[in-house]
N, C-alpha and C positions, 0 to 999 in steps of 0.2 A: 235152871242152869244150875251147873256146879262151878265152882271157882275154875275147876280145871278145863271148862268147856267156852272159858273166854276165849280162846284159842277159834274155836268154832265161829262163833260172832266175828273175831278178826277176819276170818275165812271167809264168810259170809260177805262182808264190807269188802273185801277184794274182789270175790267174785263178781259181785254188784256194782263194781267200778267199772268192770270190762263189758258190762250188759250191750251197750252201743256195738261192740265187736260184736257178739253174739248174735244181735239182731242184724247185723248186716249179711250174716252167712244164713239167715233164718233156722239158725241154733235157738231153742228153748231152754232156759236154766230150770231145774228142778232139783229140789232139796228132800233128800230122803230123811226123816227122822223115826228113831224107833221108840218115841214115848212120847205122850200127848202135851206132857210136864212142859212147861216153857215153849212150846209152840207157837202160841200167842206174840210173847216176846220177842221171840226170835224173828218170827216175821217182820219184825220191826227193820232187822238189818238185811233181809234178804230180800230181792228185787226179782225173784221167780216163783214157781208155784212150789206149794209144799205140800208133801205127799208121805202119809205115815204107813210104816210098815211094823207094826206090832209084833207079826209073828218072825219080824227077823230073817226073811227068806233072804233078802238081797245081800245080805252080810256073809253069806256062803255057809259053808259047813262048819268051819271054825271061826267063831267071832276074834277079832284082834283086840284084844285088851292091854293096858297098862295098870299095872295094881300101884297100891299104896307105895310101895317101894321105888317105883318112877320118880315118886317127889323127890327123892334123894339126889336126882341129879342136878347140877349146876345147868344144862341148856333149857330144864322144863323151869327152872327159878326164873331164869332169862328171859324165856317167853313170858310167862306171867307177868314180870317187870315191865316188859315193852307192853302187853297190853294195858297195864295201868297205867303206863303214860299216854297213852290214846284214849283214855278216858272208859273202855270198854272193862266192865265190871262183870261179875259173877254172883252167885249164891253157893251154897251147900245142898241144893235139892237133885233130886235125879238121880240116875246112873250117870257117872261120869268118868268110869273106866274105859269105857267104849272107844277105840279108834277110828278116825274117820279116813273119807277118800273120796278122791275127785277123779271121774271118768269123763273124758269127751269121747263120744261115739259118734261116727262116721255116719251119714244115710247108707242104706242098703249093704253091698258087701264090704264097705270101707272098715267097719269095725272100730276097735278100738284107736283111739288116734293120739290121746295122751291119759297118762293114767299116775296118780298119785296117792299113795297110801301112807298116810301118817305112822310115822316109827315113835312119836311121842308126843306127847299134848305141847300142841303148839308149833308143830312141825308143818308149816304150809307150802301149797303148791308151788311153781316156779313161773310165774305171770308169763314170763319171755318165751318159754318153752309152749306153754299153753296157749300164748297167741301163735306161735309158729305153727302149732298142729292144728288151731283153727284156719289156719292159710289154705293149709292141704285139703280142707272139705270140698268137694265139686257138688256145686249148686244142682238139685234135681230140677228138671223143668217140669211146672204144671200141666 
């Protein structure tokens, strides 16, 4: 993981802390990784199934990246400091420029109920809005 990906670990921890809410609605947690490097380390923080998309098909026709100049933003440094205070560390390995996202998909034709696309390193989802969207899921009878 790169130093920039500390935010991804924080995101994984935050989502994993909500696992009981997802289980109550029978919504599985999936983490989509774009490289194998760091996958085993990441799995320690994420309480869901990890999938590998080395062809990066899920990332869309245009990958969203934040270049090194993004490190000049105070908000990015603030996110790194916040991660360090929580004991989350990174390293300088792998592709750390790819921005992440989070989607909550409802069953059937419900579609996307919640979407968060990282705007900069360490930009996290809003748990309150995510749980409100989770409440909108209509359970499908088995």
